[in-house]
N, C-alpha and C positions, 0 to 999 in steps of 0.2 A: 556346431557349427551354426552364428545365427542368421537369422536367414530376413534379419533388416539390412538395408542397401543405405549406404553414406553419400547423401547428394550436398553439395555447397551450392547456395545460392544466393547471390549478390553479398559473398563473402560470410553466408551465417551458413552452419551446416546442419544440416539435418538427420534424422534415420526413420525411413519409411518403407512399408513391406515391399516385394517386388512387385511387379505389376503397376505400381501407381505411377500415375501420369506426374512431369514437372510442374504442371500447373497444380495439381491438387497436395504437391510436396509443399510448393511455395505458399499456398495456403493454411499448412498447418504452422508457417513460420508468421503467415498473416500481414498486415499493414500495406507499405507501397510495394514490397517484395514481391506481392503477387500478380500477375500479370490481370489487367482487363478479360474478361470474357464476353462477348455480345451474342455470341449463339452453342458454348457449352452449357450445358445444363446436364447437374450429376444425377437428378432422377429422370434421366431420358437417355435411353440406350442408343449408341450411335450417334449422338449430339457432338457438334463440334467440327470443327474443322475447316469452317466455311469462311468466317469474317475474318479471320487472319489480325485479329487486333493482340490474341495471346502470343506473338511471334517472340522467341527471346533468342541469346547466343549462347551456343552451346562450344565451352573455350577448351574445355577436357572432356573427350568422351568417356573414358573411365580410366581403372587403375591397370586393365592390363591393355585397353588399347588408348593412349592419353592424345592422342592426334585430335585437335578441334572439328567441330562438324562444319563441310564449307558453305552451308548455308543458315542462315537465320530458319529456325524449326518451330511447329505450332506447337505451346507447352501443352495444349489440351491431349494432342494424338501420339505427342515424345512419351513410350515411360523410361523410365530411371535405370541405368545402369551404375552400380557400385564405383564411388570416385568421381563419378561425373560433377563439373564445375561447369553452371550457368552464371549469365550476366543476363539481369534486368532493367530496372533503373542505371545501373553501372556501366551497360552500353551505350555509347552515342550510336553505332549502327541500330542499336533496336530502336532509341528514341524517334532516331528518323524515319525508321521505316512503319514507326506506329504513327507518325504525325501523318505522313502519307497514306497510310491507309483509313487514316480519320478525313481527310481532306479527301479522297474516293466514299467515303460513307456520306458525307455531305454534299456531293455533286448536285444529287437530286432532293435530296431531304429539305423541306420548306423552314422557313423560318416561324414555324409556329410555336415557338414557347411561350407567346405571352397570352394566346387561346386554346393551347393543350393541355389536356389533363392528365397528362404524363409529366407538366413539368413538376420537378422537385423531388420526380423521384426515376428520373430517364436515364438509363444508361448513358446513351448516347451522348445526353446533353452533358454530363461528366466527362467523358472521354473531350467533346468539342471544346470546355473549360480548359483540360489540363493538355491538349495534343492540337488544337484548333487554331487557324489562322485566321485574321482581321477579315479577310476577305477571298475573295473566288477567284482561282484563274479559266474556270467553265465559263466558255463563250456561246454556247449552245443551248438551245432551250430546252429547258428542261421534264423531264418526264414526267405527266402527269396525268390523275386518274381521277373517277368520279366515287366521290362515297358512295358505301353500299350498306344497308341493314342487313344482315346477316341474322334476320328474325327480330323475335323480340327484345332482345337483352343486349346483342353486338352491334357496332356499326365497324365497321372495317375501311380506314381510309390509307387505300394502297401506296399514297402519294407518299407519306412517312416510313414506308417498310423498306427495312434493309435486308430483308432475303435471310434470313436466319433459320429457316423453317423449326423452327420453337414449334410454334403452333400445328403443324402439320405432324410431328412426333407426337403432341400428345391427343391428337382426334386419332393416330393410329394407336397406340400404346393404353391409352386410358378409354376410351370410349369404344363402343362395339361396334360402331361402324362410322370409317372416317367419309365425309360430304365434301370435303374440300382437299383444296393440293395445290402443286405448282402447275400454272397455263403459261401456253409459249414459252421461247427461248429467250436470249442475249439480253437484250435491253427491254425486250416486251415482255419477259419472265414476269407472273404477277400469280399473288394469292388468290382464289377465287373458289366459287362453287361452279359447277356447270349449270349452266341457265340460271345462275344467280338463285340456287337453293337456298332455304333457312338451314339453319343450323339448330335442332332440336335437342341433343343427346342431353341427358341429364349431369352430363358433366363436362360437356363444352364450355362452361363459363371459364374452366382454366386456362383458356387460350390467354384471356387478360390479364392472367397474373403470370405467365411467363414471356408475355411481349416484351421487348428491354425498350420500346420506341412506343408514340403512340399510337401504332397502327391499328392497334385493337382495343378499342374502349366501352366501358360501363355504361348504355346508353341510360341507366336508371340512376346516373349519376352526373354526366356531363352538362357542363357548366355550373353545377349547383353549388360546387365550395371549391378552394384549394387545397390541397392537401396539407399545407403548413396552418391554418387556421384550425383542420381539425386536430381532435387528440386519438390517438392509435391504442386501444385497449384490448387484451386477452380475454375472449368468451369461450365457452361451449355450452352446447344444448345436446339433448340426446335427439338425433337423426335417424330418421326411421329405415335410411338407405343403409344398406351393411356395406358398401365400398367407400360411404363418406365416413372422416373420420370425427367430425362435428367439432373440429375445437378451428376457431378463426379468429379474424381481428377484423375488430369494430372500429369505425374510424366516426368518431362523435364529435359533435359541437352541441354543448351543453347537455339536454335529454335526447338529444334528436342523433338518429343513425342514419348518416349519409351514403355511407357504403360500407359492403362487407367483402375482404379477401381473405386468401389464406395466408399464416401467419410465414414468415420471410426470415430467413438468416442474413448474416453480415452481407452475405454472397449476391444477394435477391434473390434467393431459391425458397423453394418452401421448405418447412421445416419438419422432422420427424414428429409425428402425433405421440401422446403419452400411451397411447394404447396400441405402439407400435406400427399402425400404418402411415405410410406417407400422407404429408397434409393437404392430400385434393381435398375440397370440398364440393357437394355437391349444386345445381341449379337453385335448390328449396332454398339451403342458409345462405347464399351468395346472393340472390335477387326476391326474394317471398319473408325472410322475415327481416326484417327495418325495423321491429322495435326493440326497444331494450329488454323489456319484459320477456321476449321471445327468446333470452341468453341468460347465461350464469355468468357474471363477470368477474374476471379473476383479478385485474386490477390493469393498469397502464402497461403497455410495452415499453420493452428496454428497444429503443432505439438509437443506431449507431449515431454516436455524437456529431461524425462530419456531416451529418445530412441537413440539409435544410429544414425536416421535417423536426428534428428533435430540439428545434431552437424555442425556446421557450415551455418546452414541455416537462413533465414531471416522472420521475419514478418514484414507486412508493411516496414517504411522507416527504416532504421538500425539509430538509435541513441545511441551511448555512455553513459555508467552509468555516469561517470565521467567526465567530460571536461577540455579541457586541462589546462584552468584557474585553477580550482580545482585543479590539481595533481601540478604545477607549482605555486603553492602560489601565483595566482594572475595574473601572466606573461602571454602575449599575444604571441600567436605563431606565427615562423618568416616564411616567405613564400622562401623558400630554392631555388625552381627552379617552372616553369609553365610547367605540363607536355605535353602541346600541343606546344608549343617552341622546346622539346625535340623529342618528338614522329612525326612521321610522318602517324602515325594508328590511333592514336585520331583525331577524327573530332573537330577544333576548338569551334565549338557552342554549344557542348556537354560536361555538368559536371556533369562527371560519379557519383560524391558523393550524388546528390541531385535527383538521377532517385530515382522513388518509386517504382521500377522491376528490374530485373536483367537483365544484360546487354546485348543485343543483338549483330547479326554480324553488324547488319541495321548500328548499333550506332557507328562503325569503317570505318576507308575508307578500 
């Protein structure tokens, strides 16, 4: 007897091992079938079940008990049953509930997108575009907090926080001692440290990578550039920290490295490293190695095509999908001029069109 269980999500059937959650089963299908998740993080134990953005409708419980579940369930916390049928984007109830959840998340969240460093890679920004409303029905004063520097590298902007608890789980499970957590209750609850202590652990910089909004930001990168103006490349170095995977993503503009982050997959989570470690990186790799010579650059990162970051970027050598001959019905192109004859900037021995990397300052006079 097979140990795999069949589940149908939005009329697409997939087989998964027992114990798999609906969310991870949907991620195997991919695309819009996978519900959004603001608090769940597969690399962090006990995460999920807090933001409610991944709610789905179970229209059939299983083959043995085909009755539908009476309420929408959190897909990140509900495991698969054999024969289960689930509706995500095909359910009006799910879409309506998700719209309501996003409205609640945006009640206190400020309209900081024009100045927020998370813009362009913000999960809440994507949710707002897909499920948000043009205005707000909230008539009361919004909850606000002062910005807090959590040490030399991290700034906490609690006003933007949606209380997903990811940063707390990172500190609990990755660092040797957690110094921040949830203080107060109800609408006064906040991420904070006791008497505003600084966070100095070697791996505390990973709270920036797991934050789905702009609540925790890199002080070494703040207001220096927009992510869609930089080009992400994969790189590695021999890190002396045994817990660090040494594999990262450099965000470059020309030869300058503006920031260093962990490599992420299509769901916004850190990738598994080639050496088998989880892709967390230490503070030394993240904050103190901001020169290209500190890294061995492997090549351009593969970015989700639906991301604003991927616009105008490259993957390997750029090759047109339609050749000139195909477009011009067999006619060959004519050379109008040689750029090396016209420009004193271009080096005569370098042809920029055949480079398998972005052009550097060393390629020009």
